[in-house]
Every structure is written in structure tokens, then in C-alpha cells.
ZATISE-593085 format. One record per residue (C-alpha): x, y, z. Coordinates in nm, 4 decimals, m for minus. Each point is the difference from the previous one (the first is absolute). Layout:
<pt X="X" Y="Y" Z="Z"/>
...
// end
This chain:
<pt X="0.1319" Y="1.1260" Z="m1.8825"/>
<pt X="0.3026" Y="0.1191" Z="0.2344"/>
<pt X="0.1221" Y="m0.0745" Z="0.3557"/>
<pt X="m0.1177" Y="0.3001" Z="0.1690"/>
<pt X="m0.3391" Y="m0.0560" Z="m0.1097"/>
<pt X="m0.0291" Y="m0.3143" Z="0.0988"/>
<pt X="0.1264" Y="0.1038" Z="0.3280"/>
<pt X="m0.2859" Y="0.2262" Z="0.0230"/>
<pt X="m0.2704" Y="m0.2140" Z="m0.1245"/>
<pt X="0.0720" Y="m0.2481" Z="0.2928"/>
<pt X="0.0411" Y="0.2716" Z="0.2009"/>
<pt X="m0.3107" Y="0.1828" Z="m0.0736"/>
<pt X="m0.2150" Y="m0.3235" Z="0.0177"/>
<pt X="0.2039" Y="m0.0915" Z="0.3906"/>
<pt X="m0.1600" Y="0.2735" Z="0.1265"/>
<pt X="m0.3125" Y="m0.0725" Z="m0.2134"/>
<pt X="m0.0322" Y="m0.3135" Z="0.1905"/>
<pt X="0.0634" Y="0.1941" Z="0.3088"/>
<pt X="m0.2560" Y="0.2368" Z="m0.0344"/>
<pt X="m0.3041" Y="m0.2864" Z="m0.0828"/>
<pt X="0.1561" Y="m0.1158" Z="0.3455"/>
<pt X="0.1996" Y="m0.3310" Z="m0.0600"/>
<pt X="0.2593" Y="m0.0603" Z="0.3071"/>
<pt X="0.3718" Y="0.1667" Z="m0.0990"/>
<pt X="0.1488" Y="m0.3550" Z="m0.0461"/>
<pt X="m0.2406" Y="m0.1507" Z="m0.2570"/>
<pt X="m0.0624" Y="0.3590" Z="m0.1862"/>
<pt X="0.4921" Y="m0.0116" Z="m0.0286"/>
<pt X="m0.0818" Y="m0.3633" Z="m0.0846"/>
<pt X="m0.1961" Y="0.0126" Z="m0.2388"/>
<pt X="0.1498" Y="0.3189" Z="m0.1767"/>
<pt X="0.3452" Y="m0.1909" Z="0.0363"/>
<pt X="m0.1352" Y="m0.2796" Z="m0.1840"/>
<pt X="m0.1834" Y="0.1755" Z="m0.3071"/>
<pt X="0.4025" Y="0.1753" Z="m0.0377"/>
<pt X="0.1755" Y="m0.3010" Z="0.0311"/>
<pt X="m0.2270" Y="m0.1951" Z="m0.2202"/>
<pt X="0.0090" Y="0.2655" Z="m0.2700"/>
<pt X="0.3810" Y="m0.0124" Z="m0.0191"/>
<pt X="0.0640" Y="m0.3192" Z="m0.0337"/>
<pt X="m0.3049" Y="m0.2005" Z="0.0162"/>
<pt X="m0.2356" Y="m0.2302" Z="0.1821"/>
<pt X="0.1865" Y="m0.3399" Z="m0.0143"/>
<pt X="0.2698" Y="0.1478" Z="0.1545"/>
<pt X="m0.1819" Y="0.2343" Z="0.2526"/>
<pt X="m0.1287" Y="m0.3754" Z="0.1631"/>
<pt X="0.3231" Y="m0.1439" Z="m0.0412"/>
<pt X="0.1257" Y="0.2782" Z="0.1768"/>
<pt X="m0.2551" Y="0.0123" Z="0.2658"/>
<pt X="0.0290" Y="m0.3535" Z="0.0792"/>
<pt X="0.3370" Y="m0.0751" Z="0.0625"/>
<pt X="m0.0502" Y="0.3384" Z="0.1810"/>
<pt X="m0.2407" Y="m0.1393" Z="0.2936"/>
<pt X="0.1816" Y="m0.3068" Z="m0.0660"/>
<pt X="0.3093" Y="0.2002" Z="0.1331"/>
<pt X="m0.2097" Y="0.2204" Z="0.2683"/>
<pt X="m0.1494" Y="m0.3490" Z="0.1693"/>
<pt X="0.3432" Y="m0.2501" Z="m0.0014"/>
<pt X="0.2072" Y="0.3034" Z="0.1757"/>
<pt X="0.1363" Y="m0.1854" Z="0.3130"/>
<pt X="m0.0098" Y="0.3135" Z="0.2190"/>
<pt X="m0.4075" Y="m0.0344" Z="m0.0516"/>
<pt X="m0.0083" Y="m0.3064" Z="0.0420"/>
<pt X="0.1374" Y="m0.0031" Z="0.3635"/>
<pt X="m0.2975" Y="0.3049" Z="0.1699"/>
<pt X="m0.2667" Y="m0.3281" Z="0.0196"/>
<pt X="0.1729" Y="m0.1087" Z="0.2401"/>
<pt X="0.0343" Y="0.2272" Z="0.2349"/>
// end
């Protein structure tokens, strides 16, 4: 499959999820996850998801918010 075909299918999946009243953030996350898994595979996806989650919560800028 060409890259353009895959992008069109993922975009269609996102629109389909929105049409069945899935929240937009979840529809975009699901479509993005599907595309990433299709391109690189499942183990790199889980590794990326794990490291990104840690990076978001380990930020000093966000860690001082509870002090206020």
C-alpha cells in the first residue's frame, strides 16, 4: 500500500470514530496509534508510549503546579 492510501484509511477511521460519537481526542489518539503500529510495529509503539508518558510527567515546569 502506498503512504497516501494508508493516510486516507487512517483519516477515514478517525472520521468514522467521530461519526459514532467517540470523543475527538480518543478518535485522534486511536487513529494515530493504529498508524504508528502499522508503520513500526507493536513493541516500538509500547516503548514510545512508555517513554512519552514518563517525559510528560517528569517535566519540572509541570511539577510545580501542585505547589500553587
